[in-house]
C-alpha positions as CSV (number, residue, x, y, z in Angstrom):
1,X,34.5,-15.8,-19.2
2,X,36.6,-15.2,-16.0
3,X,34.8,-11.9,-15.4
4,X,31.4,-13.6,-15.7
5,X,32.4,-16.2,-13.2
6,X,33.6,-13.6,-10.7
7,X,30.4,-11.7,-11.1
8,X,28.3,-14.8,-10.6
9,X,30.3,-15.7,-7.4
10,X,29.9,-12.1,-6.1
11,X,26.2,-12.2,-6.7
12,X,25.9,-15.6,-5.0
13,X,27.9,-14.3,-2.0
14,X,25.6,-11.3,-1.7
15,X,22.6,-13.6,-1.9
16,X,24.0,-15.9,0.8
17,X,25.1,-13.0,3.1
18,X,22.5,-10.3,2.3
19,X,21.6,-10.1,6.0
20,X,25.2,-9.1,6.9
21,X,25.4,-6.6,4.0
22,X,22.1,-4.9,5.1
23,X,23.1,-4.9,8.8
24,X,26.6,-3.4,8.4
25,X,25.9,-1.1,5.5
26,X,22.2,-0.5,4.7
27,X,20.8,-0.1,8.3
28,X,23.4,2.6,9.4
29,X,23.3,4.3,6.0
30,X,19.5,4.2,6.0
31,X,19.4,5.8,9.5
32,X,21.6,8.7,8.4
33,X,19.7,9.0,5.2
34,X,16.4,9.3,7.1
35,X,17.9,12.0,9.4
36,X,18.8,14.0,6.3
37,X,15.3,13.5,4.7
38,X,13.6,14.5,7.9
39,X,15.7,17.6,8.3
40,X,14.9,18.6,4.7
41,X,11.2,18.2,5.3
42,X,11.5,20.1,8.6
43,X,13.3,22.9,6.8
44,X,10.7,23.0,4.0
45,X,8.0,23.3,6.6
46,X,9.8,26.1,8.4
47,X,10.1,28.0,5.1
48,X,6.5,27.3,4.3
49,X,5.3,29.0,7.5
50,X,5.8,32.3,5.7
51,X,3.3,31.3,3.1
52,X,-0.3,30.2,3.2
53,X,-1.7,27.0,1.6
54,X,-3.4,29.2,-1.0
55,X,-0.1,30.8,-1.9
56,X,1.7,27.5,-2.1
57,X,-1.0,26.2,-4.4
58,X,-0.9,29.3,-6.5
59,X,2.8,28.6,-7.1
60,X,1.9,25.2,-8.6
61,X,-0.9,26.8,-10.7
62,X,1.6,29.3,-12.1
63,X,4.0,26.5,-13.1
64,X,1.2,24.6,-14.9
65,X,0.1,27.8,-16.6
66,X,3.7,28.4,-17.8
67,X,3.9,24.9,-19.1
68,X,0.6,25.4,-21.1
69,X,2.3,28.3,-22.9
70,X,5.2,26.2,-24.2
71,X,5.2,25.4,-27.9
72,X,3.7,22.0,-28.7
73,X,7.1,20.6,-29.7
74,X,8.5,21.4,-26.2
75,X,5.6,20.1,-24.1
76,X,6.2,17.0,-22.1
77,X,3.5,15.3,-20.0
78,X,3.3,16.7,-16.5
79,X,4.2,14.9,-13.3
80,X,5.4,15.8,-9.8
81,X,9.0,16.4,-9.1
82,X,9.0,14.1,-6.1
83,X,11.8,11.6,-6.7
84,X,10.9,8.0,-7.5
85,X,12.9,6.8,-4.5
86,X,10.5,8.6,-2.1
87,X,7.5,6.6,-3.2
88,X,6.6,3.2,-1.9
89,X,6.0,1.9,-5.4
90,X,8.4,-0.9,-6.5
91,X,8.6,0.6,-10.0
92,X,10.7,3.5,-11.3
93,X,8.6,5.7,-13.6
94,X,11.0,7.7,-15.9
95,X,10.3,11.3,-14.8
96,X,13.0,12.6,-17.1
97,X,10.5,12.3,-19.9
98,X,8.1,14.6,-18.1
99,X,7.8,18.2,-17.2
100,X,8.3,18.0,-13.4
101,X,6.4,20.3,-11.0
102,X,7.5,20.5,-7.3
103,X,4.6,19.8,-4.9
104,X,6.0,21.1,-1.6
105,X,2.9,20.6,0.5
106,X,3.5,19.0,3.9
107,X,1.0,20.5,6.4
108,X,-2.1,19.4,8.3
109,X,-4.4,22.3,7.5
110,X,-7.4,21.9,9.8
111,X,-9.4,19.5,12.1
112,X,-13.2,19.7,12.1
113,X,-14.3,17.8,15.2
114,X,-18.0,18.5,14.6
115,X,-18.1,16.9,11.1
116,X,-15.3,14.4,12.0
117,X,-12.9,15.4,9.1
118,X,-9.3,16.5,8.8
119,X,-7.9,18.5,5.9
120,X,-4.3,17.9,4.9
121,X,-1.8,18.6,2.2
122,X,-0.8,15.6,0.2
123,X,2.7,14.9,1.5
124,X,1.6,14.5,5.2
125,X,2.6,10.9,6.1
126,X,0.7,8.2,8.0
127,X,3.1,8.5,10.9
128,X,2.6,12.3,11.1
129,X,-1.2,12.1,11.0
130,X,-1.2,9.4,13.7
131,X,0.8,11.6,16.0
132,X,-1.5,14.6,15.2
133,X,-4.8,12.8,15.6
134,X,-4.4,10.1,18.3
135,X,-3.6,12.5,21.2
136,X,-6.8,14.3,20.3
137,X,-8.9,11.1,20.4
138,X,-9.2,10.4,16.7
139,X,-7.7,8.5,13.8
140,X,-8.2,8.2,10.1
141,X,-11.0,5.8,9.1
142,X,-8.5,4.0,7.0
143,X,-4.9,4.1,8.3
144,X,-2.2,2.2,6.4
145,X,0.3,0.3,8.5
146,X,3.5,1.8,6.9
147,X,4.4,5.1,8.5
148,X,6.2,6.6,5.5
149,X,3.2,6.3,3.2
150,X,1.8,9.8,2.3
151,X,-1.9,10.5,2.5
152,X,-1.8,12.0,-1.0
153,X,-0.1,8.9,-2.5
154,X,-2.8,6.7,-1.0
155,X,-5.5,9.0,-2.3
156,X,-4.3,8.7,-5.9
157,X,-3.3,5.1,-5.5
158,X,-5.2,2.8,-3.1
159,X,-5.1,1.9,0.6
160,X,-6.8,-0.8,2.6
161,X,-6.5,-1.7,6.3
162,X,-8.1,-3.8,9.0
163,X,-10.9,-1.2,9.4
164,X,-11.9,-1.6,5.7
165,X,-14.5,-4.3,6.4
166,X,-16.5,-1.4,8.0
167,X,-15.8,1.4,5.6
168,X,-14.2,0.1,2.4
169,X,-11.0,1.2,0.7
170,X,-9.2,4.4,1.5
171,X,-11.1,6.3,-1.2
172,X,-14.4,5.7,0.7
173,X,-13.0,7.9,3.5
174,X,-12.2,10.8,1.3
175,X,-14.7,13.7,1.5
176,X,-13.1,16.0,-1.1
177,X,-10.0,16.5,-3.2
178,X,-8.4,19.8,-4.1
179,X,-6.9,19.4,-7.5
180,X,-4.9,21.6,-9.9
181,X,-6.1,20.6,-13.4
182,X,-4.2,20.5,-16.7
183,X,-5.3,24.1,-17.5
184,X,-4.0,25.4,-14.2
185,X,-7.4,25.7,-12.4
186,X,-8.0,24.7,-8.8
187,X,-11.1,22.7,-8.3
188,X,-12.7,21.0,-5.3
189,X,-13.9,17.6,-6.2
190,X,-16.6,15.8,-4.2
191,X,-19.0,12.9,-4.9
192,X,-22.0,15.3,-5.3
193,X,-20.7,18.4,-7.1
194,X,-20.1,19.1,-10.8
195,X,-16.9,17.2,-10.6
196,X,-18.3,13.9,-9.3
197,X,-17.1,12.0,-12.3
198,X,-13.6,13.0,-11.5
199,X,-14.2,12.1,-7.8
200,X,-14.7,8.5,-8.7
201,X,-11.7,8.3,-11.1
202,X,-9.0,10.0,-8.9
203,X,-8.4,6.8,-6.8
204,X,-6.2,4.4,-8.7
205,X,-5.3,7.2,-11.1
206,X,-1.7,7.5,-9.9
207,X,-1.4,11.2,-10.8
208,X,-2.6,10.9,-14.4
209,X,-5.6,13.2,-14.0
210,X,-4.2,16.2,-12.2
211,X,-2.1,17.4,-9.3
212,X,-3.4,16.8,-5.8
213,X,-2.9,19.8,-3.5
214,X,-5.3,19.2,-0.7
215,X,-7.4,16.4,0.8
216,X,-10.3,16.2,3.3
217,X,-10.6,12.8,5.1
218,X,-13.1,11.2,7.4
219,X,-11.8,10.5,10.9
220,X,-13.3,8.3,13.7
221,X,-13.4,8.7,17.4
222,X,-11.1,6.2,19.2
223,X,-10.0,5.0,22.6
224,X,-6.4,4.7,23.8
225,X,-6.0,1.0,23.3
226,X,-7.1,-1.8,21.0
227,X,-8.3,-5.0,22.7
228,X,-6.9,-7.8,20.6
229,X,-8.3,-11.4,20.5
230,X,-6.2,-14.0,18.7
231,X,-8.2,-16.9,17.3
232,X,-6.2,-19.9,16.0
233,X,-7.6,-21.9,13.1
234,X,-6.3,-25.3,12.1
235,X,-8.0,-25.9,8.7
236,X,-8.5,-23.9,5.6
237,X,-12.3,-24.3,5.8
238,X,-12.2,-23.0,9.4
239,X,-10.5,-19.7,8.7
240,X,-12.4,-19.1,5.4
241,X,-15.8,-19.6,7.0
242,X,-14.9,-17.7,10.2
243,X,-13.7,-14.6,8.3
244,X,-16.8,-14.6,6.2
245,X,-18.9,-14.5,9.4
246,X,-16.8,-12.1,11.4
247,X,-16.6,-9.6,8.6
248,X,-20.3,-9.4,8.1
249,X,-20.0,-10.8,4.6
250,X,-23.0,-13.1,5.1
251,X,-25.3,-10.9,7.2
252,X,-25.3,-7.0,7.2
253,X,-26.6,-7.0,10.8
254,X,-23.6,-8.9,12.2
255,X,-21.9,-6.9,14.9
256,X,-18.4,-6.6,13.5
257,X,-15.2,-5.7,15.3
258,X,-13.4,-2.4,14.7
259,X,-10.4,-4.2,13.3
260,X,-10.2,-7.6,11.6
261,X,-7.4,-9.5,9.8
262,X,-6.0,-12.9,9.2
263,X,-2.4,-14.1,9.0
264,X,-2.0,-17.4,7.2
265,X,1.1,-19.3,8.3
266,X,0.4,-22.6,6.4
267,X,-2.4,-23.6,4.1
268,X,-4.2,-25.0,7.2
269,X,-2.8,-22.8,9.9
270,X,-3.9,-19.2,10.5
271,X,-4.6,-16.7,13.2
272,X,-7.6,-14.4,13.0
273,X,-7.1,-11.1,14.8
274,X,-10.2,-9.3,16.2
275,X,-9.6,-5.8,17.6
276,X,-11.8,-3.3,19.3
277,X,-11.2,0.2,20.7
278,X,-10.8,0.0,24.5
279,X,-9.9,1.7,27.7
280,X,-7.8,-0.2,30.2
281,X,-8.5,-0.3,33.9
282,X,-6.1,-1.3,36.7
283,X,-7.1,-5.0,36.6
284,X,-6.1,-5.2,32.9
285,X,-2.9,-3.2,32.8
286,X,-0.8,-6.3,33.0
287,X,-2.2,-7.3,29.6
288,X,-0.9,-4.2,27.8
289,X,1.7,-5.0,25.2
290,X,3.4,-2.2,23.1
291,X,4.4,-4.3,20.2
292,X,6.3,-1.5,18.5
293,X,9.2,-1.4,20.9
294,X,12.4,-2.2,19.0
295,X,13.3,-5.1,21.3
296,X,9.9,-6.8,21.0
297,X,9.4,-9.7,18.5
298,X,8.2,-8.7,15.1
299,X,4.4,-8.5,15.1
300,X,3.7,-11.4,12.8
301,X,6.0,-13.7,14.8
302,X,4.3,-12.6,18.0
303,X,1.0,-13.5,16.5
304,X,2.3,-16.9,15.4
305,X,2.7,-17.8,19.1
306,X,-1.1,-17.8,19.4
307,X,-1.5,-20.7,17.0
308,X,-1.5,-23.2,19.8
309,X,-3.9,-21.7,22.3
310,X,-5.1,-18.2,21.3
311,X,-5.2,-15.3,23.7
312,X,-5.9,-11.6,24.2
313,X,-4.0,-8.4,25.0
314,X,-4.2,-4.6,24.8
315,X,-2.1,-2.7,22.4
316,X,-1.7,1.1,22.5
317,X,-3.6,2.5,19.5
318,X,-0.7,4.1,17.6
319,X,1.4,0.9,18.1
320,X,-1.5,-1.2,16.7
321,X,-1.9,1.0,13.6
322,X,1.9,0.8,12.9
323,X,2.3,-2.8,14.1
324,X,3.6,-4.1,10.8
325,X,6.0,-1.1,10.1
326,X,9.0,-2.5,11.9
327,X,9.3,-5.6,9.9
328,X,7.6,-4.1,6.8
329,X,5.0,-6.8,7.4
330,X,7.4,-9.8,7.0
331,X,9.6,-8.5,4.1
332,X,12.5,-7.8,6.5
333,X,13.0,-11.5,7.2
334,X,14.0,-11.9,3.5
335,X,16.5,-9.2,4.0
336,X,17.8,-10.0,7.5
337,X,17.0,-13.7,8.2
338,X,18.3,-13.4,11.8
339,X,16.5,-10.0,12.3
340,X,14.0,-11.4,14.8
341,X,16.6,-12.9,17.0
342,X,16.4,-11.5,20.6
343,X,20.1,-10.4,20.5
344,X,19.7,-8.6,17.2
345,X,16.6,-6.9,18.4
346,X,18.2,-5.8,21.6
347,X,21.2,-4.2,20.1
348,X,20.2,-3.2,16.5
349,X,16.4,-3.4,16.5
350,X,16.1,0.3,16.9
351,X,17.6,0.7,13.4
352,X,14.8,-1.2,11.7
353,X,13.4,-1.1,9.3
354,X,15.7,0.1,6.6
355,X,13.9,3.0,5.0
356,X,12.2,2.1,1.7
357,X,13.3,5.5,0.3
358,X,17.0,4.5,1.0
359,X,16.6,1.1,-0.5
360,X,15.1,2.6,-3.7
361,X,17.7,5.4,-3.8
362,X,20.5,2.9,-3.8
363,X,18.9,0.5,-6.3
364,X,20.9,-0.1,-9.4
365,X,19.5,-1.6,-12.6
366,X,21.1,-5.0,-11.8
367,X,19.7,-5.0,-8.3
368,X,16.2,-4.0,-9.6
369,X,16.2,-6.9,-12.0
370,X,17.5,-9.4,-9.5
371,X,15.0,-8.4,-6.7
372,X,12.1,-8.4,-9.1
373,X,13.0,-11.9,-10.4
374,X,13.7,-13.4,-6.9
375,X,11.1,-11.7,-4.7
376,X,7.3,-11.1,-4.8
377,X,5.5,-8.0,-3.6
378,X,1.8,-8.1,-4.4
379,X,-1.4,-6.9,-2.9
380,X,-4.5,-8.1,-4.7
381,X,-8.2,-7.3,-4.1
382,X,-10.5,-10.2,-4.7
383,X,-14.0,-11.4,-3.6
384,X,-13.8,-12.8,-0.1
385,X,-15.9,-15.9,-1.0
386,X,-13.0,-17.0,-3.2
387,X,-10.4,-16.9,-0.4
388,X,-9.8,-20.7,-0.5
389,X,-9.0,-20.5,-4.2
390,X,-6.9,-17.4,-3.7
391,X,-4.7,-19.2,-1.1
392,X,-4.4,-22.4,-3.2
393,X,-3.4,-20.4,-6.2
394,X,-0.9,-18.2,-4.4
395,X,0.7,-21.2,-2.7
396,X,0.9,-23.1,-5.9
397,X,2.6,-20.2,-7.8
398,X,4.8,-18.6,-5.1
399,X,5.0,-21.2,-2.2
400,X,5.7,-18.5,0.4
401,X,4.2,-17.7,3.8
402,X,2.8,-15.9,5.7
403,X,-0.1,-14.6,3.6
404,X,-2.0,-11.5,4.7
405,X,-5.8,-11.2,4.5
406,X,-7.8,-8.0,5.1
407,X,-11.6,-8.1,4.4
408,X,-12.8,-5.0,2.7
409,X,-16.1,-3.6,1.3
410,X,-16.3,-2.8,-2.4
411,X,-19.3,-0.6,-3.1
412,X,-21.8,-0.2,-6.0
413,X,-22.3,3.5,-5.9
414,X,-24.1,4.0,-9.2
415,X,-26.3,1.0,-9.7
416,X,-23.9,-0.9,-11.9
417,X,-22.9,2.1,-14.1
418,X,-19.2,3.0,-14.5
419,X,-17.8,4.3,-11.2
420,X,-14.1,4.7,-11.8
421,X,-11.5,2.1,-12.4
422,X,-13.1,-0.5,-10.1
423,X,-16.3,-2.0,-11.5
424,X,-19.4,-2.3,-9.3
425,X,-19.5,-5.8,-7.8
426,X,-22.0,-8.1,-9.4
427,X,-25.5,-8.2,-7.7
428,X,-25.0,-11.8,-6.9
429,X,-22.1,-11.0,-4.6
430,X,-23.7,-8.1,-2.8
431,X,-24.2,-8.6,1.0
432,X,-28.1,-9.0,1.1
433,X,-29.8,-5.6,1.7
434,X,-26.7,-3.5,1.0
435,X,-24.9,-1.9,-1.9
436,X,-21.5,-3.5,-1.2
437,X,-19.8,-6.8,-1.5
438,X,-17.1,-8.2,0.8
439,X,-13.7,-8.5,-0.9
440,X,-10.3,-8.9,0.7
441,X,-6.7,-7.9,0.2
442,X,-4.4,-10.9,-0.3
443,X,-0.9,-9.8,0.5
444,X,1.9,-11.9,-0.8
445,X,5.4,-10.7,0.2
446,X,8.8,-12.2,0.4
447,X,11.0,-14.8,-1.4
448,X,9.2,-17.5,-3.3
449,X,9.8,-21.0,-2.1
450,X,11.6,-22.2,-5.2
451,X,14.0,-19.3,-5.0
452,X,14.8,-20.1,-1.3
453,X,15.4,-23.8,-2.3
454,X,17.3,-22.7,-5.5
455,X,14.9,-24.6,-7.7
456,X,13.7,-23.5,-11.1
457,X,11.3,-20.5,-10.8
458,X,9.8,-18.4,-13.6
459,X,8.5,-15.1,-12.2
460,X,6.9,-14.3,-15.5
461,X,4.8,-17.4,-15.5
462,X,3.9,-17.1,-11.8
463,X,2.8,-13.5,-12.0
464,X,0.9,-13.7,-15.2
465,X,-0.9,-16.8,-13.9
466,X,-1.8,-14.9,-10.7
467,X,-3.0,-11.9,-12.7
468,X,-5.2,-14.2,-14.9
469,X,-6.7,-15.7,-11.8
470,X,-7.4,-12.2,-10.4
471,X,-9.1,-11.2,-13.6
472,X,-11.1,-14.4,-13.7
473,X,-12.6,-13.9,-10.2
474,X,-13.2,-10.1,-10.8
475,X,-10.4,-8.8,-8.7
476,X,-7.7,-6.1,-9.0
477,X,-4.0,-5.9,-8.6
478,X,-2.6,-3.0,-6.5
479,X,-0.7,-0.8,-9.0
480,X,2.2,0.1,-6.7
481,X,3.7,-3.3,-7.5
482,X,5.1,-4.7,-10.8
483,X,2.4,-5.7,-13.3
484,X,2.9,-8.2,-16.1
485,X,-0.3,-7.5,-18.0
486,X,-0.5,-6.3,-21.6
487,X,-2.5,-3.1,-22.0
488,X,-5.4,-5.2,-23.3
489,X,-5.3,-7.4,-20.2
490,X,-5.0,-4.3,-18.0
491,X,-8.2,-2.9,-19.6
492,X,-9.9,-6.2,-19.0
493,X,-9.1,-6.0,-15.3
494,X,-9.9,-2.4,-14.8
495,X,-12.9,-0.4,-16.2
496,X,-11.4,2.5,-18.1
497,X,-14.8,3.8,-19.4
498,X,-15.3,6.7,-17.1
499,X,-11.5,7.3,-16.8
500,X,-11.2,7.9,-20.5
501,X,-14.2,10.3,-20.5
502,X,-12.7,12.2,-17.6
503,X,-9.4,12.5,-19.4
504,X,-11.1,14.1,-22.3
505,X,-13.3,16.4,-20.2
506,X,-10.4,17.7,-18.1
507,X,-7.9,18.0,-21.0
508,X,-5.6,15.4,-19.6
509,X,-4.5,13.9,-23.0
510,X,-1.1,15.3,-23.7
511,X,-0.9,16.9,-20.3
512,X,-0.5,13.8,-18.1
513,X,0.7,10.2,-18.8
514,X,-2.0,7.6,-19.3
515,X,-2.6,5.2,-16.4
516,X,-1.1,2.1,-18.0
517,X,2.0,4.0,-19.2
518,X,2.4,5.4,-15.7
519,X,2.2,2.2,-13.7
520,X,3.8,-0.4,-16.1
521,X,7.3,-1.4,-15.0
522,X,10.2,0.6,-16.4
523,X,12.0,-2.7,-17.2
524,X,10.9,-5.5,-19.5
525,X,9.6,-7.8,-16.7
526,X,8.5,-10.5,-19.0
527,X,11.9,-10.8,-20.8
528,X,13.8,-10.6,-17.6
529,X,11.6,-13.1,-15.9
530,X,12.2,-15.5,-18.8
531,X,15.9,-14.9,-18.7
532,X,16.2,-15.7,-15.0
533,X,14.0,-18.8,-15.5
534,X,16.5,-20.0,-18.2
535,X,19.4,-19.4,-15.9
536,X,17.9,-21.5,-13.2
537,X,17.1,-24.3,-15.7
538,X,20.7,-24.4,-17.0
């Protein structure tokens, strides 16, 4: 009894003082941890100079071939040897139950300026590709805002950005995949060759159909700056209607901006951000604002200042693309409540953010359960014309702000036939005269209001209700985050028809985990959620 009381008080102290714990331990340790990781990657690349891409891939093929020769009783499903803590997923897939294959592929392989493509190995990060492309006058068509995300991880998962209202999800910007299959063959996968069925299933597959060893991506020509216009909205109808118009959801001939997003600060208060590639002349240089400097306000707090009047500025392109990295959107405020204070930013802002890899590396079972039960990290793709209902539902269930909204095209590539895990949008929702519908990412991150106020909160009920709403409107949950669905509900949300056919065709059964088994949480989220709800009610 005494031990339980001490434990409860210790947990409460950590909750009340989590900012101090992170500042005095996590930030310095994370900084040193990152130096070690970067040194290890640098060393891997130095060693890789002595080998070609083809030789490195052959090494992976050889390991898969050796696995195939094992007796059936010794065969475990294949997965990469990349540690869980290096991924940005909130879950911890148990790789000890798998045969792990190292994928030491970190290089940018080529740039094709004529065809506007770049070919990379899967472990190249967003930050690295930005530093490679932007000085040359290019960027990826879809560039995630978190610098540590890998291009391969996004390819087999999903990515969406503020350019997605023009091109769609990250998968739409992929020209070809280079994949090692379960039988050790290397194949090039495109939307028009004999592997086109696999092409449509690799996104959202999370490494359950093969090993990714190369990737060719579309790039776009850019200018050095992004001209930002901040449009304040003071009613839900106002921002819902404006974003429909500005994204081109109501008219395919609408001249849309290069970048478009909404940050919702209250049900009736939001700022729409409209960005366009720009040069800056002498008369406009005073309006340049590099929002990524460590002493600057966190980006979403900076945007909040435009709620009263609106305004404009120019942001250097790389800083715009990584604008949310420093505060991990707004998750860092839950970790360090005083982190946006000018004094903190001036003296310790350069240490932010704590590296996701370090936070996962140091996560214990108890911490994993507690953070899952008391925080929410969800990205959900839903039809843009349901935005009002999306916001109402998220606020009712989680009561946390801000909310993130990125408009995004979802295409019908096959006239309604199965096209991977995402179904073709219904014809009634297609933008007239096109083969796409306008959806949006709804990002819900942070600490739910009831948890902040120490009121009863049942994460199981909240998440299952949000998932049901998502299924009802024809949407999809991003699978990097915890899911609460049964396999039957999962198969209702996602179309597994072509995926199952592809698994059979490419001999994936027995060779790679199934998708649901790969992405479901490693802990019993429903039982734990109910346990925490009971604790709050007592």
